C-alpha positions as CSV (number, residue, x, y, z in Angstrom):
1,M,62.3,288.5,74.9
2,K,64.9,285.7,76.0
3,K,66.6,288.3,78.3
4,L,63.2,289.4,79.6
5,L,62.1,286.0,80.6
6,L,65.4,285.2,82.2
7,I,65.1,288.4,84.3
8,I,61.6,287.4,85.5
9,I,62.9,284.0,86.6
10,L,66.0,285.5,88.4
11,V,63.9,288.2,90.1
12,A,61.4,285.4,91.3
13,V,64.2,283.1,92.6
14,S,65.7,286.1,94.5
15,S,62.4,287.0,96.0
16,F,62.0,283.4,97.1
17,L,65.3,283.3,98.7
18,A,64.6,286.4,100.6
19,N,61.2,285.3,101.8
20,A,61.4,281.4,102.1
21,Q,59.2,281.5,105.1
22,N,56.5,283.4,103.4
23,S,53.6,280.9,103.1
24,K,52.7,282.2,99.7
25,F,55.7,280.5,98.0
26,S,55.6,276.7,97.1
27,L,58.3,274.7,95.1
28,S,57.1,272.0,92.7
29,G,58.8,269.4,90.4
30,G,58.3,266.2,88.7
31,L,57.4,264.4,85.5
32,L,56.4,266.4,82.3
33,T,55.6,264.9,79.0
34,M,55.0,266.1,75.5
35,K,53.3,264.9,72.4
36,I,53.4,266.8,69.0
37,L,49.8,266.8,67.6
38,G,48.4,266.7,64.2
39,S,50.0,265.3,60.9
40,N,52.8,267.5,60.1
41,A,56.5,267.2,59.1
42,N,57.8,267.2,62.8
43,S,55.7,264.1,63.6
44,S,56.0,262.4,60.2
45,P,58.4,259.3,59.5
46,M,62.0,260.3,58.9
47,V,61.8,258.0,55.9
48,Q,58.3,257.8,54.1
49,R,56.7,254.6,53.1
50,D,53.7,256.5,51.5
51,P,54.4,257.2,47.8
52,A,52.3,260.3,48.1
53,K,54.3,261.7,50.8
54,N,57.9,260.8,49.5
55,N,58.9,264.4,49.4
56,I,58.6,264.9,53.2
57,I,61.6,264.5,55.4
58,G,60.1,264.0,58.9
59,G,61.1,264.5,62.4
60,G,59.8,261.2,63.3
61,F,58.4,262.5,66.7
62,S,54.9,260.8,66.7
63,Q,55.2,259.3,70.2
64,T,55.0,260.8,73.6
65,N,58.4,262.0,75.1
66,S,59.3,262.8,78.6
67,G,61.2,265.4,80.8
68,F,60.9,267.3,83.8
69,S,59.5,270.4,85.3
70,L,60.7,272.6,88.3
71,K,58.8,275.7,89.3
72,L,58.5,278.3,92.0
73,N,54.9,279.3,92.6
74,Y,53.7,282.5,94.2
75,D,50.2,283.0,95.5
76,L,48.8,286.4,94.4
77,D,46.1,286.5,97.2
78,E,45.7,285.3,100.6
79,A,43.4,282.4,99.6
80,G,45.7,281.2,96.9
81,T,43.0,281.4,94.3
82,Y,45.4,283.3,92.0
83,S,48.8,282.2,91.6
84,M,52.0,282.8,89.4
85,P,54.4,279.8,88.4
86,M,57.8,280.5,87.2
87,G,60.6,278.2,86.4
88,F,62.2,275.6,84.2
89,E,61.2,272.8,81.8
90,Y,63.1,270.3,79.9
91,I,62.0,267.9,77.3
92,H,64.1,265.3,75.4
93,L,62.5,264.3,72.1
94,N,63.9,260.9,70.7
95,A,62.7,259.3,67.4
96,R,63.7,256.0,66.1
97,E,63.0,254.1,63.0
98,R,64.0,250.6,61.5
99,I,64.0,250.5,57.9
100,P,64.5,247.3,55.8
101,I,66.4,248.1,52.8
102,A,67.2,244.8,51.1
103,K,67.6,241.1,52.0
104,N,70.2,241.1,54.9
105,V,70.4,245.0,55.0
106,T,68.8,247.1,57.5
107,A,68.9,250.8,58.3
108,Y,68.3,252.1,62.0
109,L,67.7,255.9,62.3
110,S,67.7,258.1,65.3
111,N,66.8,261.8,65.7
112,D,67.2,263.6,69.0
113,A,65.9,267.2,70.0
114,Y,66.5,268.9,73.2
115,L,64.2,271.5,74.4
116,P,65.1,273.5,77.7
117,A,62.5,276.2,78.4
118,V,61.8,279.0,80.8
119,V,58.2,279.4,81.9
120,V,56.1,282.1,83.6
121,G,52.3,281.7,84.0
122,F,49.0,282.5,85.8
123,N,46.7,280.0,87.5
124,Y,43.3,280.4,88.7
125,K,41.8,277.9,91.1
126,F,38.2,277.9,90.3
127,Y,36.8,275.0,92.3
128,K,37.3,273.3,95.7
129,F,35.9,270.0,96.2
130,K,33.8,269.3,99.4
131,F,35.2,267.2,102.1
132,T,38.7,267.2,100.7
133,N,41.6,269.6,100.1
134,V,41.6,269.4,96.3
135,R,41.2,272.2,94.0
136,A,40.6,272.5,90.3
137,Y,42.6,275.0,88.3
138,T,43.1,276.4,84.9
139,G,45.9,278.6,83.7
140,L,48.0,280.2,80.9
141,D,51.8,279.8,80.5
142,I,54.1,281.7,78.4
143,K,57.1,279.7,77.3
144,G,60.5,280.4,76.0
145,T,62.0,277.4,74.4
146,F,65.9,277.3,73.6
147,L,66.2,274.5,71.1
148,Q,69.5,272.9,71.1
149,V,71.5,271.5,68.1
150,G,69.8,268.4,67.0
151,K,71.4,265.1,66.5
152,F,70.7,262.5,63.6
153,F,72.3,259.0,63.7
154,R,71.9,256.4,61.0
155,E,73.5,252.9,61.3
156,I,73.1,250.5,58.2
157,H,73.8,246.9,59.2
158,Y,74.7,244.3,56.6
159,D,74.2,240.7,57.8
160,K,76.0,237.7,56.6
161,P,78.1,237.1,54.5
162,I,79.2,240.6,54.6
163,D,78.6,241.2,58.4
164,S,79.6,244.9,58.6
165,T,78.0,248.2,59.8
166,D,78.0,251.7,58.3
167,V,77.6,254.5,61.0
168,L,76.8,258.2,60.3
169,E,76.2,260.7,63.1
170,I,75.7,264.5,62.3
171,D,74.3,267.6,63.7
172,T,70.9,268.6,62.1
173,K,69.4,272.0,62.5
174,S,71.0,275.0,64.3
175,A,70.0,276.0,67.9
176,A,67.1,278.5,68.0
177,F,64.7,280.4,70.3
178,R,61.0,280.2,70.2
179,L,58.3,281.8,72.2
180,G,55.3,279.8,72.8
181,G,52.4,279.3,75.1
182,N,50.1,276.7,76.8
183,I,46.5,276.6,78.1
184,K,46.2,274.2,80.9
185,F,43.6,272.5,83.2
186,G,44.6,270.5,86.4
187,F,44.0,269.4,90.1
188,V,46.3,270.2,93.2
189,G,45.5,268.2,96.3
190,Q,47.2,267.8,99.7
191,I,48.8,264.5,100.4
192,I,50.2,265.3,104.0
193,G,51.2,268.4,105.8
194,N,52.8,271.0,103.4
195,V,53.1,268.4,100.7
196,Y,50.8,268.4,97.7
197,I,50.4,266.6,94.3
198,N,49.7,268.7,91.3
199,S,48.6,267.1,88.0
200,F,47.7,268.9,84.8
201,I,47.2,268.6,80.9
202,S,48.0,271.4,78.6
203,F,47.6,272.3,74.9
204,G,49.6,275.0,73.1
205,L,52.3,275.9,70.5
206,L,56.0,275.8,70.7
207,N,56.7,278.6,68.1
208,L,54.4,281.4,68.1
209,A,57.4,283.7,67.4
210,P,59.8,284.4,65.9
211,K,59.8,282.3,62.7
212,D,62.7,281.4,60.5
213,N,61.6,280.0,57.1
214,A,65.2,279.7,56.1
215,R,65.5,277.2,58.9
216,G,62.4,275.1,57.8
217,E,60.5,273.2,59.9
218,L,61.0,273.2,63.7
219,L,62.3,269.6,64.6
220,T,63.1,268.0,61.3
221,T,66.5,266.5,60.2
222,G,66.8,268.7,57.1
223,I,65.4,271.5,54.9
224,L,65.5,270.1,51.3
225,T,61.7,269.9,50.9
226,E,60.7,272.6,53.3
227,A,59.6,276.0,52.2
228,N,58.7,277.5,55.7
229,E,58.3,276.9,59.5
230,T,54.6,276.0,60.3
231,F,53.3,276.1,63.8
232,T,53.9,273.2,66.1
233,S,51.2,272.3,68.5
234,T,51.8,270.2,71.4
235,M,49.9,268.5,74.4
236,N,51.6,268.2,77.8
237,F,50.9,266.2,80.8
238,G,52.6,267.1,84.2
239,L,52.6,265.1,87.7
240,L,54.3,267.1,90.2
241,L,55.1,267.1,93.8
242,E,54.6,270.5,95.5
243,Y,55.9,271.7,98.9
244,R,54.5,274.9,100.4
245,F,56.6,276.8,102.7
């Protein structure tokens, strides 16, 4: 599946380079954010304060994190009602926690996950607003995410009179590939000439397949308390500039 997605992207880029003057092509890029939804191990704190959840070692990814998107879009019809976006996305997830341990002793924790992905999708522009060149669309993306080796950082700081620091930095879970998908809704509108703005919100799953229960949850720092890999649902927001050739 990884090879198939890469082949699709390479074919699309080759076609674009050979037909750059074809008005059916556009190139878009810009900000992409991700938030992990629901109450699960990936979004739970790395160190639990709730006695009822002390057996959960979380990923700490409860906040929205940012990245970028770069896509080549191809209109499937003359009116541009149907289009196929193909390209690359990158999200850096970063979680930080400050844990008071005792008087004058504080632990600082950090968990980093890196999520590059290749994407191919289908968009349908279903409505054009009157008196303005803005169209609403919905779509479906298939996403192959190449999870990189995670990084965990712990710093324990001892204040006066000791005034010292104990630092630990380790790799967390191994690299992995996951196939997922998103359903999205957005708007694309003309700014000036061939320059457009494309904004959207999407909801989906990072890990539809394959699953590796021996690896545990997708984005946590360890597997000591994990029996399997559960679905990881996400919400994304994108704000892209688009240039039509």
